[in-house]
N, C-alpha and C positions, 0 to 999 in steps of 0.2 A: 331322377334318377342320380346325379351326382349330389346333389342336394339331400335326399332319401341319406346315400353313404356316409357325407357328414356329419348329419345330424345322428347318426348311428355312430358312429366315430365319439361324436363328441359326448356320446350317451355312456361309452364304453368307459372315457379317459373319466368321468365324470364317478363313474363307479368304482375305477381303481382308486381315482384321490382318497372318495368315502376311508373307502378300506385300509390304505396308505397313511393316511393322519393323525385318523384315531380321534375323533376330537372326543369322547370323552374321557380320557389320558391328558388333553391339554387342558381343557376344561378345568379338570381337578387343579390343575399347577398353576392356572391363571384365573385363579377364584371364581369360574363358572357355573352356569347353576349345574350342574352335576360331577356326581364323584365314584370314583369308582374305587370297587369296594364296598357298598354299601348296598342294603340287603332293597333298591329302589332302582327302578330301571329310570332312564328317563321319560318312554312312554308310559313309564305310573305318573308321572307329575303331567306331560302333556295330556295325558286323558284328563286325571281329576282333577288338572288346573281350569281344563277350559269348559269340564261341567262346573263347576264350582261357580266360575266366570257367569253362565249363563241364570246359573241360579238368582245369582246376583244380582242380574241383568234386569229378572223377571220382579225380584223385591224392589228392586228401583225404582222402577216405572210404576208397579200400585205404589208404594212410597208417595212418589211425585203427584203421579195420576186421581187417587186419595188423598190425601193429606195436604198433600201439596210442600211437602218438606222430602229432602235424601234421604236412603237409610245406612249408605252401604262407605260414606266418607262423610268425613269431620269439619272438611275445610265450608263445604258452603255450609255447613250450619254453624257454625262458629260465625262466620260473617251473616247469617240471618240473625244470627241472635243481638248478636250485636246490631244491629241495625233498629233490630226490632226494640232494644232499648230503649236505644239513643231516642226514637221518635217517640219513645212514653208507652209501647204496651209490654210491660213489662210481664203480663200470663203469660204472651207467645216468646218472650225471648227465652221466658224461664221454662219452659213444654221443650226447646232449642238446646238448650244448656245442659238440662238436663239428659236430653239425649246424649251430648257430646261424653257427660258419664257412663251410659249404661253402656256406649261403645266403648270405651276403655274395659267398663267392668266385663264383656264378652270376654273382647284378646283374653283381663286376667282371669277367665273361667278355664278359655279353653286351655293358657298355661298351666294351671292346676290341676284339671284333667288330663294331661301329659306328663302331669310330674316335673316338667322343669323339662325332659330330653325332646333333641328334635325328631320328627318322624320319620329320620334313617333308622333312630336306633330299635334295637330287636323287644325294649324292656315296654314298648308302648304301642297303641296305636293307636290313628284316629279317629276313629270306630265311635268312641263315646260320645268325643264332644258335635258329633256329624247327626247323631241319637238326635243328643240333645236340640242342636240347631233345628233339626225333623220339627222336635213337640216342639217349639217355638212357635216355628213358622205354620205345625198346625193348630193350635188353642188358638192364632188369629183367622186361620182359613175358616176356624166351626164358628169359634163364639162371631166371627165379625160377618162372615155368610147372613149370620141370620137379624142382624141391625143394618147392614149397606146394600143398596141397590146396585145394581152394576151402573158403573160409571158414575155415580154419586161423589159429591166431595166433601167429604167430614168439617167438623173445627178439630183443629186441637184441642181451644179454650177447653172445650168439654174433656172432661175426665177418662171417661170411655175409650176416645178415642185416642185421648192422647199416649194412653198405654198400649193400645195398636200401635202405634206409629215407633213409640219408645223398642215394644215388643224385639219390633222386627232387626230397629237398631244394635239390639242386644244381640241378637242371632248373628249380625252381619258383621260384631266384632268379634263372638265368637271364630265363625268363619275365617275371616281374615289372618288369623294368627295361628291359623292351622297348618298352611307345608311353608314351615319354618325347617330349616336344612342346621346341620350340625356347625358348618363355619356359620352360623346366623342369617345365613342366607335366606329373604324370606320372599318368598314367590306371594305377590296382591293378586286375589280374585273381587276383590270389591271395590276397588277401584281401581281408575285406567290412566291417572296420571303419569306414573312411574313407568308404565305401561310406551305408555307413546313416547315418556323423555329418550327410553332402551332406543327403543324403536329408530328415531332422530339423530340420537348420537353415535348407533352403529350404520346408519346410511349417511353422515355424513363423512366420517371417519373413511366408510368405503371408498369415499368420492374423494377427496382430499388426498387420502394415499395412492389412489387410483393414481391420480393425477398430478402428483408430489415430482414424480419422476420426468414427467411431458415440462411443467411450466420451467424447472432447472437445467433441462437442455433439449428444448425442441426439435432441435436439427438432426443430431444424437438418437434421439429417442426416435424421427419418424425413419431415417436411416437403420436402427435395428425392425424396426416391426416390420418395415418391408423385406428383406431379410426371409422375415416367418411365415409358414401360411397360416392359414384362421384358425386349423384343428390346434396345431403348439399353442396358437397366440392364446387362443380360446382358455385351452387347459390350464394354462398358466396362469391367467387371470383366476379363474375359479380355485385353480392351486391355494393360491395366495388369499382367496378372502377364505377357506377353509379354514387356513391356519392362524391366522388374524382374529376371524371377526370373531368364531365362535357361531355358525348359522344354524344350530340348533337351539340354541338361545334369540336369536331374530324369530324363528319360525315358532318356537313357545309363544311370545309375548303377540304376536300376531293372531295365533287361535285365540290366546286371550279375547283379545281385542273383538275380535270378529264374534266370540261366545258369547260375550257382555253385551252385547248389539244386537244379538239373535233373542239372548234373552226382556231386553229390553222393548224390544217390535216385539216378541209373543205375552210378555205380562202386559203392555199398553193394550193392545187389541183384547185380552182374555178380559178384564179390569173393566174392559166397554161394553162386554157380553156378559159376560157371569158376575163381574165381582171379584172381593175375594176368593171366591171359590177357585180363582186362576192359581195361587198359590196353594194348591192342592199336588198339584205340576209339579214343584220343586218338594215339597213334601215327598212322594214316591220316591224322587231320584235321590232323593240323601236319603232314602230308609234304605233304596239296592244299593248305592255307595256303599253303605255303613254297611252291610250284610255281605255285599261282596267282597269288603278291607279284615271282615273280622274271620272270613274262612279264608283267606290269605294270609292272616298273621298266625293262623294257626297253625300252618304248612309253615313256616316261617322258624317258626318256634320250635314246632317237630323237627327240622329242620337241623337246627341252633342245636337244640338237646342231642340229637343223634352221634352229630360231627362230635361237641362234647365228650362224651363218653367213645366216641372208638380214639381222640385224642390221648385219652386216660389210659 
């Protein structure tokens, strides 16, 4: 009974802390992910980012299973191009080098479609880049499924297979540039290196700052802890973490990582069973996302115009 009462007390404290600290405003002051005063909420970024990360996981798994190359990030392809070139496999090296160019071109295309604005702007919507990405993935799914058997390993030295690989790379370059904020912050959804780095930094910061007081004066620290009950102590720790370390950002990055892993698992199993038809799943997800964004964008635009008229 006491344990239950203690847990209930701590839960109430956590809810109070979350309301009091005002994470969104704090994140704005310190360069966190979200900024107050924009037309998109934290949950918009969480939902859209997680869905796009899952899509990237599926596409990357298909690229690796079918083509032996990664399509969602450049580091591996740059290394592969250099290795193949050093070993005298110039055609293979050229394919991976072209993939890098396609990835850059995809990001360039998204920026053009957004007219240089971030997705926080009322003037643009990310629906059009998402629809174009869906079209490219759909082309690979449609034409590729007619020539590729489930689980088949393709030869990227063949022009047709190289085109399939680089179209997917172009699509992922587009996707990676979609979630860009006005501050310049970009939420990466196609590769996890930056995500897991931020997770490691956040956890290391929490541990180091939480233990700094103990190592500075262990005796005083232990004496002070003995004079506090566990509920107050835990409440203070949670309050400190909420204030300093942006748990919203931590949860977002964790969600992106898990979504990418889920997509990779689904993409691998799907390719082994139905081949490139597995890309139909991310195609449908992207079309639905674009449709939802268009509806919401029209609502936001109408509301913004109405507010301007009232201001006049």
